Every structure is written in C-alpha cells, then in structure tokens.
C-alpha positions as CSV (number, residue, x, y, z in Angstrom):
1,M,314.5,155.7,202.7
2,T,315.2,156.4,198.7
3,P,318.5,158.0,198.2
4,K,318.5,161.1,196.7
5,P,319.9,161.3,193.1
6,L,323.8,162.4,192.8
7,L,324.0,165.7,191.2
8,P,324.2,167.1,188.6
9,F,321.2,165.2,186.7
10,A,319.5,165.8,183.4
11,V,316.2,167.9,183.0
12,A,314.3,166.4,180.3
13,T,313.2,168.7,177.4
14,R,312.9,168.6,173.2
15,R,314.9,171.6,172.8
16,D,318.5,171.7,171.3
17,V,320.0,172.1,174.7
18,L,321.0,169.8,177.6
19,L,320.0,170.8,180.9
20,F,321.4,169.7,184.3
21,E,320.3,170.4,187.8
22,L,323.0,171.6,190.1
23,A,323.0,172.4,193.8
24,N,320.7,175.1,194.9
25,S,318.3,174.6,191.8
26,E,321.0,176.0,189.7
27,I,320.6,175.0,186.1
28,M,323.3,174.3,183.8
29,V,322.7,174.9,180.2
30,V,324.8,173.6,177.4
31,G,324.1,174.5,173.7
32,C,326.2,173.7,170.6
33,D,326.2,174.5,166.7
34,S,328.8,173.1,163.9
35,S,329.5,173.8,160.4
36,G,331.5,172.1,157.7
37,G,332.4,173.0,154.2
38,V,331.6,176.5,155.0
39,G,334.5,179.1,154.8
40,P,337.9,180.3,153.0
41,K,339.4,176.8,152.3
42,P,339.8,175.2,148.7
43,L,337.3,172.6,149.1
44,D,334.7,174.4,151.0
45,K,331.3,174.5,149.2
46,I,329.8,177.9,150.6
47,K,332.9,180.6,150.3
48,V,333.0,183.2,153.3
49,N,335.6,184.6,155.5
50,G,336.7,183.2,158.8
51,Y,335.3,186.2,160.8
52,T,331.8,185.5,159.3
53,L,332.0,181.7,159.7
54,G,332.7,182.1,163.5
55,K,330.4,184.7,164.1
56,F,327.3,182.9,162.8
57,T,328.3,179.6,164.4
58,A,328.5,181.0,167.6
59,R,325.5,182.9,167.4
60,A,323.3,180.0,167.1
61,A,324.7,178.2,169.8
62,L,324.5,181.7,172.0
63,M,320.9,182.0,171.2
64,E,319.8,178.4,172.3
65,V,321.0,179.3,175.7
66,L,319.7,182.5,176.1
67,A,316.2,181.7,174.8
68,V,315.9,179.1,177.8
69,G,316.5,182.0,180.1
70,A,320.2,181.1,181.2
71,K,323.2,183.3,181.2
72,P,326.1,182.1,178.9
73,V,329.2,181.7,181.0
74,C,331.7,180.6,178.5
75,V,332.0,179.5,174.9
76,V,334.3,177.0,173.7
77,D,335.5,176.4,170.2
78,T,336.8,173.4,168.5
79,L,338.4,174.4,165.0
80,S,339.6,171.7,162.3
81,V,341.7,174.6,160.8
82,E,345.1,175.9,161.2
83,P,345.7,178.5,164.0
84,E,346.8,181.2,161.2
85,P,345.2,182.8,159.4
86,T,341.8,180.9,159.3
87,G,341.8,179.6,163.0
88,S,342.3,183.6,164.3
89,E,339.7,184.8,161.9
90,I,337.1,182.3,163.3
91,I,338.1,183.2,166.7
92,R,337.5,186.9,166.0
93,G,334.1,186.3,164.9
94,I,333.4,184.1,167.9
95,R,334.5,186.7,170.2
96,A,332.7,189.5,168.8
97,E,329.3,187.4,169.1
98,A,330.3,186.5,172.6
99,E,330.6,190.2,173.4
100,K,327.3,190.7,172.0
101,A,325.9,188.2,174.5
102,G,327.4,190.0,177.3
103,L,330.5,187.9,177.9
104,D,333.8,189.3,178.4
105,P,335.6,187.6,175.1
106,K,339.0,187.7,176.4
107,W,338.2,185.6,179.4
108,A,335.2,183.8,178.3
109,V,336.3,182.2,175.0
110,T,338.5,179.1,174.7
111,G,339.3,176.1,172.3
112,S,341.4,174.2,170.2
113,T,343.0,174.5,166.4
114,E,344.5,171.8,164.1
115,K,348.5,172.2,164.8
116,N,349.5,169.0,162.9
117,F,347.9,168.8,159.6
118,E,347.3,170.7,156.6
119,V,343.6,171.2,156.2
120,E,341.8,171.8,152.5
121,Q,338.2,172.0,154.1
122,T,337.0,174.2,157.0
123,G,335.2,172.3,160.1
124,I,333.8,174.1,163.3
125,G,332.4,173.3,166.3
126,V,331.1,175.7,169.2
127,T,329.7,175.1,172.5
128,V,328.1,177.3,174.8
129,I,327.8,176.7,178.6
130,G,325.2,178.7,180.9
131,T,323.3,178.9,183.9
132,C,320.2,180.0,185.5
133,K,318.0,179.3,188.4
134,R,315.5,176.7,188.1
135,S,312.7,179.1,188.5
136,A,314.0,181.5,185.8
137,L,313.9,178.6,183.3
138,R,311.8,179.8,180.2
139,I,310.6,176.5,178.7
140,G,307.0,175.0,178.7
141,T,305.6,178.6,179.5
142,S,303.6,179.3,176.4
143,L,299.8,179.5,176.9
144,P,296.8,178.4,175.3
145,N,295.3,180.2,172.4
146,D,298.7,182.0,172.2
147,T,299.8,183.0,168.4
148,V,303.0,181.9,167.5
149,V,304.8,184.1,165.2
150,A,308.3,184.2,163.3
151,L,310.8,186.7,163.8
152,G,313.1,186.9,160.6
153,I,312.8,184.6,157.7
154,P,314.8,181.3,156.8
155,C,317.8,181.6,155.1
156,V,320.7,179.3,154.7
157,G,324.3,179.1,152.9
158,N,325.0,182.3,150.5
159,E,321.7,183.9,151.7
160,V,322.9,184.6,155.3
161,V,325.1,187.5,154.7
162,S,322.9,189.3,152.4
163,A,319.6,189.0,154.6
164,E,321.5,190.2,157.5
165,K,322.5,193.6,155.8
166,E,318.7,193.8,155.1
167,S,317.8,193.2,158.9
168,K,315.6,190.2,157.3
169,I,317.3,187.6,160.1
170,T,317.4,187.3,163.6
171,D,320.7,187.7,165.9
172,V,321.7,187.4,169.4
173,T,320.5,190.9,170.7
174,D,317.2,189.9,169.5
175,I,316.5,187.0,172.3
176,P,316.7,189.4,175.5
177,K,315.0,191.9,173.5
178,L,312.0,189.7,173.2
179,Q,312.4,188.4,176.6
180,N,311.8,191.9,178.3
181,L,308.8,192.4,176.5
182,S,306.1,191.6,179.0
183,F,303.5,190.0,176.5
184,I,306.1,187.5,175.2
185,H,305.8,184.2,176.8
186,E,308.3,182.0,175.3
187,V,311.3,182.2,172.1
188,I,312.7,179.6,170.7
189,P,315.6,180.0,167.9
190,V,315.1,178.0,164.5
191,G,318.1,176.4,162.5
192,S,318.4,173.6,160.4
193,T,315.3,171.6,161.5
194,G,313.0,174.4,160.2
195,I,309.9,176.4,161.6
196,I,307.4,172.9,161.8
197,H,310.0,171.2,164.1
198,E,310.4,174.1,166.5
199,I,306.7,174.8,167.0
200,E,305.9,171.8,167.6
201,T,308.8,171.6,170.5
202,L,307.1,174.9,171.6
203,A,303.9,173.0,171.7
204,H,305.0,169.9,173.2
205,D,306.9,171.5,176.1
206,S,303.7,173.4,177.1
207,K,301.6,170.1,176.8
208,L,299.6,171.7,174.1
209,T,299.3,171.4,170.1
210,F,299.1,173.7,167.3
211,K,297.4,174.7,163.9
212,L,299.3,176.4,161.5
213,A,298.2,179.5,159.9
214,E,297.5,180.1,156.3
215,Q,300.4,182.4,155.2
216,H,302.8,182.3,152.3
217,E,305.3,184.8,153.4
218,I,307.9,182.2,154.4
219,K,308.6,178.5,154.0
220,V,307.9,176.6,157.5
221,T,309.8,173.7,156.1
222,E,313.0,174.9,154.9
223,S,316.2,175.2,157.2
224,A,316.9,178.4,158.9
225,G,320.5,177.8,158.9
226,P,322.5,179.6,161.5
227,A,319.1,180.6,163.7
228,T,318.1,183.0,161.2
229,V,314.5,182.7,162.6
230,I,313.4,183.3,166.2
231,L,309.4,181.8,167.0
232,A,307.6,183.7,169.9
233,S,304.3,182.9,171.4
234,L,302.2,185.9,173.0
235,P,298.5,186.9,173.0
236,D,297.0,187.6,169.5
237,S,296.0,190.9,170.9
238,K,299.8,191.9,171.1
239,V,301.2,191.1,167.6
240,A,300.7,194.5,166.3
241,D,302.7,195.5,169.3
242,L,305.3,193.4,168.5
243,K,305.6,194.3,165.0
244,R,306.0,198.0,166.0
245,T,308.4,197.3,168.4
246,V,311.0,195.5,166.3
247,N,312.9,195.9,163.1
248,K,312.9,192.7,161.8
249,P,310.2,190.6,159.4
250,V,307.3,189.3,161.7
251,N,304.8,186.6,160.5
252,V,302.1,184.8,162.4
253,I,302.9,181.0,161.8
254,G,299.9,179.5,163.9
255,T,298.1,179.1,166.9
256,L,298.6,176.9,170.2
257,F,295.5,175.3,172.0
C-alpha cells in the first residue's frame, strides 16, 4: 500500500501565492509583497509617508490571498526601519488595510522592526496567511469564451497616490465585491509583472489560451505597482452590467478560448 503524503503538502498554481493542503481539505494560502527605496527616508527614491507605504504594501498581499477565495487570518510585517517614528506609521497603514479586509488589526497583525542600527533607506515586507476549503478555492474557474476585463489602470511610484484619489485604481474591498457578482468567474490582482503575465496565468490555470483585444486605453505590459489593477473573467454579455456596478475604470483586455 502506498503511504499517504504527510500534510501539509503543496498545491500547484502559477499565482503569486503558496497553497498548502491541510487536514479536512482545508487550504492554507500565503501571499506576500515587498517594497524598497519607497518611504520617508533620506535615500528613498520615491517619497511617501509611512502610513501610505504600509497601506499599499499590505493591500497587494491581502488582495492575492482574497482573490483565490481565502479569508485572511493574519498579517506579518518585516520592517527594515526603526520602531519610531517610521515603523509605527507603516504599521498604522498596514493595520488600516487589514481592517478593510475584515481582520481585527489589534490581534491579527504582528511583525518586527530594526532596533540595532540607524536606517537611511526604507525596506518593508508584508506576508498574509489565509485559509479556505478546497471546494471554495477560486483558481482555474474561468470558462471558454470568457471576456477578461481590467478593473483599474496600471500605476507605479508617484502615480499611485493621485490615481487612488481619482478612483482609478483598485483596492482590497474590490475583490469581495467582484466575487459576490454571480457572473464573475475568476479574479486575479495585477502587480509589477503586468497585465499580460496575469492573463496568461488565468488562461493556464483554466487550461485555456487567450487573444488580446485591440484596445489602447491601458498598456498591458507596464507594471501595475501595488496591485492597482484586477483582472476578471466573465461572459461578454455581462461586461456592460459590470461597468454599471463598479466605480472604477473597466477595459476589455482579451478573450479566453
């Protein structure tokens, strides 16, 4: 008799998360994001306050976990900055985003800061751990002839803050809103690898291929920074319904077949 593999064991995916099957068909999902040279420090290339940095870095990791159908359980931050004032401001942003994702920021956020050395450039990492039942996993659920749309526009660096004020980029609350629409088959956040990479991932996980649409509204090869775009697959007949439902830019990217 062939022995059963020890739990947990990995579940294959091309997405930017790790999946591990636990007992009782429970899936543990691990997502992460990082940032370097962005923040309030003297040597940072992009100047933003700590709160903004923490918010956007946590957002990207949370969206990866939420997009596969998992519920976040905790957020872990690894901050290469001093506890005060920079560390506490970053953590405040992380906690605010964690709360938007349904977590209690007082109990579900933990991490570490640099307490030994003076830091002149900001570095940050955020890891999110979530769980779901295997039957609730939303990977490879796109269908042949689905249209793939981009919610939001690709932004990176200084563009991100102003685009958020204009409701041009996605945030952590958009994932459950999309998943609650019966005609949305699958969603995937887009980060620094760009739209082309993520539509390839959607197609691969559903054993499909894709054809890009002829559109010029957004550039499909550019970085989308801290998950400023979400791709969604749905029937073409429902694209107009989606545009009426959301308050973010919606552009048709391609077709799966």
